[in-house]
N, C-alpha and C positions, 0 to 999 in steps of 0.2 A: 380562599375557599378550602375547607378541610380536605385532607388527602384522600378520604374515602368516598368523595362524591363521584357520580358517574363520569363527569368531565375529566377528573384527575385519573380515574381508572382507565379511561379510554386513551389517555396520553401514554400510560405505561404499556398498554396493549399495542399502541402504535409503535412504541419503541421496539417491541419484539419484531414487528413487521419490518421496520427499517433495518434492524440488525440482521434479520434473515436475508434481506436483499444485499446488504454489504458483505455478508458472509459468502454469498454466491459469487460476488465480484472478486473477492480476495482468493477464494477457493480456486477460481479458474486460472489464476496466475500460476498455480502449482499443480493442479490436478492432472494436467496432461503429461507432466514430467515422467511419471512412472510408466505411462502408456506409450511413450515415444517409440521404443523398439517395436512394439506391436503395430503401431500406426505406420512406421516405416515399411514393414513387410506388407501390410495390407494395401497401401496406396503407392507403393514403389517410389518412396522418397529417396533422393540421393543423400549422401552424407552432408553435403554443403547446404541442401535445402531444408533438411529436417529441423535445424534450430529455429527456422522461421515459423514453425507452429507456435513457439513461445514468443519469438520476437515480434511477430505481426500484432499480437495482442498488446504487448508492452508498448510498442511504437504508437499505436493510435490511442491507447489509454493515457500514456504520459503526455502525448502531444495535444490532446483536446481537453484536458482537465480544467485548465483556466477558463477556456471558453464555456465549458459545461457549467462551471460554478457561477459565472457571471450571468449566463442565460437563466439559471434558476432564480437569481435575484430579480431580474428584469421581467421575465415572462411568467413566473410563478413556480414555486418550488415543487408543489404537488404535481403540476403539469409536467415539469421536467422529469421528476421521479418516475411517473407512469410511462412517459415516452421512452426513457432509458430502459425500463424494465421490459417493455414490449420489444424494443430493438434487440436487447440482449437475448431474450427468449427466442426470437426469430432467428438470430444468428446462430444460436446453439442448435436449433433444429436443423438448419441448413448444414452446419458443420458435421453433425452426425450422419447426414445423408450424402456427404461428399464421396465422390467416386474417383477423384484424382487429387494430387497434391495441391494444385493451384486453387481448386475449389475450397479445400480445407483452410489454406492460408488466407484466402479472401474472407471466409466466414469468421476466422479468428480475428482479423482486422476489424470486422464489423462488430464483433463482440467487444473489442476494446473501446470502440466508439460508444457503444451502449453503456459500458461501464463508466466512461468519462462523463456522460450526461447524468447517470444515475447516482454515482458515488458522492460527489459534492452536494447534490440536491438532498440526498438522504442525511448527510452530516449536518447540513444547514437547517434542515427541519428539526433535527434533534436539538441543536443549539438555540433555536428560536422557540421551541416548544417548552423547554425546561429553563427556568430562570437561572441566571448566573449565580454561582455559589454552590452550596452543598447539594442541592437538587440536581443541578447540571453535572456536578462531579460524579454523582451516583449513576446518572444516565450514561455519561461518557465512560464510566468504569465498565458497564455492561457492553457498551459499544467497543471499547478497547479489548475486552476479553474475547468477543466474537471475532473482531477483525484480526487481532493478534494471533489467535489460534487457527485462523483460516488456512495459513500456509502449511502448517503441520497436518491439519485435517485433510487438506487437499491431497497430500502424498498418500495418506492412509486410504482415503476413499478412492483415489485413483487406482491403487493396487487392488482393492476389493472388487471394484466394478470391472476393471480390465480382465482380471482372472475369472470372474464369475459370469459376466454378461457380455463382455466385448468392449473394445475401446470406444465405440460410438456412445456408450452410456456415460462416459465422463463428460460429454456435452449435453446429451439428452436429459440428464438429471436436472438441468437448469430450467427446462421448459415448464414443467408443472409448478415449480417454485415461483418463477417469474410471472406466469399467468395468474396464479392465486394471489400473489402480492399486488398485482395491478388491479385485480378485481376488488380487493379489500381496501386499497388506499383511499378511494373517495369516501368510504364509510368512516374511516378512522383518522384521517388527516385533513385538516382544514387547509384551504389554499392560502398562500401568502406570497406577496411580492412587494416591490417598492411602490407604495401608494403615493400618488401625487407627483412622482418623479418623471422625468422625461423618458420616453420609451425609445429614444434615439439609440441605435445600435452601432457601436464603433466597429464598422466593417474592416477598415484599414488596420486597426489594432488587432482585431481578431485574426485576420489573415496572416499578419506578420508574426505574431507570437505563436500561433498554431504551427505555421510552417517552420519557424525557428526551432521550437521545441521538438517537432517531429524529426527534423534533420539532425538535431543534436543527439536524440535517442538512437536514430538509425546509425549515425557515425560511431556511437559507442558500442552498440550491440554487434556491429559488423567489423569492428576494428581488428579483432584477432584474426579474422579470415583475410581481410584486405591488407593488414599490416598497419601498425601505428604510424609509421613514417611514410605510408603510401600517398600518392597523389589523391586517391579517392578520399581517404580519411582526413587528410589535411584540408582538402577542398571543401568537404562537407562541414568540417568544424568552422572553417572560415565563413562559409555561407550562413551557417547557423548563427555565428556571432554577429554577422552583418544584419541579419533579419531581426535578431533580438535588439541590436542597437537601433535599428529603424523603428522598432516597436516603442522603445523608450522615447525617442524623439517625437513620434506621433502622439503618445500618451500625454506628453508635457504640453502639447498644443491643443489637445482635444477638449471640447466643452463637456462631453459626456464620455470620459475614458473607460475602456474595458477594465483597467486596473488603476484606480486612483492611488498615486504613489504616497499620498498622505498616510496610507495604512502602514508604511514602513518607517514612519516617524517614531513608532514605538520600538525601542530596543528589544523588548521582550518578544514582540511579534516577529521581528527580523531574526532574533536569536533562535526562537522556536523553529522557524523554517530551516535555518542552517543546521540545527541539531537533527531535525527530521531527515534532511538530506544525508547527513553522516551516519545516522542510525540505519537508514535504508541501505546505504552502501555497505555497512558491516553485516547486517542481519539477513537481507534478502539472499545474499550469496551463500550464507551458512547452510540453508536448506539444500541448495544446489550441490555444494561440495560434499556435504554429509551424505546425501543420497548416493552420489557417485562412489564415495568411500565404502559405504555399506554393500553396494552391488558389485563394484568392480574389484575391490580388494578383499572384502570379507565374504563375497559370494552369496549375499542375501538375495532371495527372490523378491519380486516386486511387492508381493503382499507382506512378506516378512519385514522388508524395509519400511513399509507403511505402518505396520503395527508397532514398530520400534519408536515411532514418533508419538505414541499415545501419552507416555509420561510427560513429554515436552508440552503437548497440547493442554493437558490437564493443569500443568503448572502455570502456563500462561493465563488460563481462565481464573485460577485462584489468585495469582499475584496481581492481576488487573483489578479484581474486586478489592483487594487489600490496598492497592495503590490509590484508588479513588477515595477511600476513607482517609488515608494518610494526607492526601492533598488538601482535604477539607480541614484537617487539623494543623498541619505544619506548612502548607503551601506547595506549589508545584516545583519550585526550584530544588529544594533538598531531595525530594522524591526522585526527580529526574536525574540529579547527580548520582544518587545511589544506583539507579537503574542502568545508566550508561557505564558506570564503573563495573557493575556485575556483568554486563555484556562483554566488556573488554577482558575481564577475567575468564569468562567462559570460553571465549574464542582463543585466548592464550592457552588455556587448558586443552582445547581441541588441537592446537598445533603440536601436541605431543602424541597424536595417534600413531599406532605402530602397524607394520605390515602383517603381523601375526596377532593383532589385538582381538578383543572380544567386546561384547555389548556392555558388560558390567565394568570392565577395566578401562575402556576407551570412549564410550559413548554416553552412558547414563549420567554420570556425574557432571560433565560439562554441559550436557543437554539441559539438565535441571537448573544449573546456574545461569545459563544464557536465557532460559525461558523466564525465570524470575526477573532477570534484567529487562527482557522485552516487555513484560507486563508493567514493570515499574518505569519504563521509558515511554511506551506508546500512549498510555493514559495521560500523564502530565504534559507531554509535549503537545498533544491535541488540545488539552485544556488551555495551555499557555498560548497556543496559536490563535484561539478564538476568544480568549478572555478580554473583556473590555471593548470588543468590536461591536459597532452598532448593528442592530438586527438587519438593517438594509444592506449590509455588506457581509453577512454571514456566509452567503454562497461563495463570494470571492475568497474570504478567509479559509473556508473549507477546501476550495479548489487549490489554493496556494499550498496548504500543508500536504494535501494529497499529491500535488505536483512535485513538491520537494522530495517526498518519500519515493515516488516512482522514478524520478530522474536520478536520485541517489542510488536506487536499486540498479538501474541500468549502468550507471557509472561504476558502482562497486563491482558488479558482476564482470564487466568488461576489463576493469583494472586487475581484479584478483584472478580472473582466468588467464590474463597475460602473465601474471606473476607465476601461476601454477605451470603454465606451458614453458616458461623460460627455465624453470627448474627441471621439469620432466624431459624436455627436448623431444626427440623422436622415440624414446623408449616407452614401451607400454607395459612393462613388467609391474607387478604389484608394488615392488619396492620403489620404483621410479615414480609411479602414480602417487604413492603415499608421501614421498618427499615433496611433490608438487602441492598436494592438498595441505600439508603442514605449513608450507610457505604462504599459501593463500589464507589460511586461518589466522596466521600471525599478522599478515597485512591487514586483515579485517579487524583484528584487535587494535591496530593502529588507528583505523577510522573511528573506532569507538572512543579511544583516548582523545582524539581531536574533538569529538562530541562532548566529552567531559569538560575539556578546556573551554569550549564555547559556552556550555551551560554556566560555568562558574564566572566567566569574564563578561559575557554579553547579556544574558537574561538578568533582569533587575530584581534584586531581592525585595525591593520596596513593592514592586507589582505583585510578587508572590505573597508577601505579608498582607497586602491590601485584599487579595483574593480570600485569604483566611477570614479577615474581618467581614467581608461581604457575605460569607457563608453564615456568619453569626447574627446578621441583621434579620429580624422577623419581618417578612414582607408577604403580602397576600399572593397566593399562587394565581397564575392566569386561569381564566375560565375555560380556555380551550387548550 
C-alpha cells in the first residue's frame, strides 16, 4: 500500500503517541533527581531514605519488565499499553499528593510497575506495526531519539518545574499525557496478540523471575549503604541467583514458558542484550555523576544544571536520526561499534573534569561526544535485539532489551558509586568529590569498552548484512 494512504499515515501518528508514552517513562527515571533536595525538605526525608525516591521506581521497573513484555504478547499489546498508561498516570497523581515519605516511595514503586507494563508493550507495537528493514529502522530511529534524550530532558524539565511550580509537578506532568495517550490509543492502534496460541500463563516462571530480578536490583541499589561485603548484600545476591536459577529450571520444563530460551539461540540477540546491559551501566550513571559535579562542585542551581543538558539532548535526537539511516545502509553492527566507541571516548574525556572547571572547558565537549555515542548505540542495539524475531515474541524481545538496559543501569550506578565513594572517602570538599567523579567516569568508560568488545566478537556480521539486504527488498506495507 502506498505510503500516503490513511492507514500508513495513521501508523506514523501512532508512532508519535507511542514515543510520547515512552518519553514519559524514561523522563521519570531522571526528572526527580533535580527535585530531590526540595522533596527532602518538604516531606522530611532522612538522608538514608531519600535515594528510595529513585530506587523504588528503578526496582519495580527493572523487576517486572520481562513479565510486562510477555503479558503484552499473550493478552494483547494495546490492552497492556493502555493499562500501563492508566496505572502510571494514577501513580503520578498519588505521588504528587503525597504528604509523607512512605506515600511518595510507594507511589514511585507503582509508577515503576506501570512503566514495566507500558514500555515493552509500546516497543513491541512499534516493531509489529512497521515491517523489518528500512521502515522499522526509521521508526526505531524516532523511538531512539525520544527515549535516548529522555534522561537529559528529565533533568532540564525537573529543574524548570521544581523552581517554577513546585516539586509535585515533576509527577503531575505525567497525568494529562498518560490520560490523553490512553484515550487516543484505541483510535490509532490495532489490538494484537498471539492468535491461536495457548493462553496458559506461566505463573511459576513469572513469580521466580520477577522476584529474582527485583532482589537483584534491590541488592545493587542498596549495596553502597549496606556494604558490598555485608550479610544483607551477599544474602540478597545469593537469593536472586537462586530464584533466577529456579526460573531457568522451570522454563526448561514448561509447555508454555514465559521466556522460550530458543530466542537466545541467536548470537545477535544475545549479544545485543549484553551490549544493552553494558551501555546502560556506562551511560545511566553519567547523568547522575554529571548532575552532582555541576551542582556540588561548580555550584550550579537546579535550573542551570538542567539547561546545561540542552546541547546533549539535541545531539542525541540528531544522532539517533542519522543512526537509523546508517543502519539501513551499512547494518547495525558497524553503527553500534562506532556508537559504543564514542561513548567510551566521551566518558574518558569526562574523567578529566577539574575542581575549578567550567561549562565550555569541562562539560560541553564530552557531553556532545557521549550524546552522539548514545544515539549511535541506542538505535542499532534496539534494532539488533528485535531483528528477525517473530511477531508473536516481539513483546518478549522488547522486554528483554529493556530489562538488560535497566539492570545494567542499576549495576552501573551501584558499581560506579562505590568507585567514587572509595576515592572520596569521608571528605566532602570539592576537590575530593571531583576526584571521586573522575574515577567513576573512567570506570564507566571501561564498561563502554566491554560493550565494544562484545559488539565486535558476539554480534554476527552476517545478521547485520542480512538486515541491510532486507531493507532493499520491495515488499507491500501492512494495511494497519
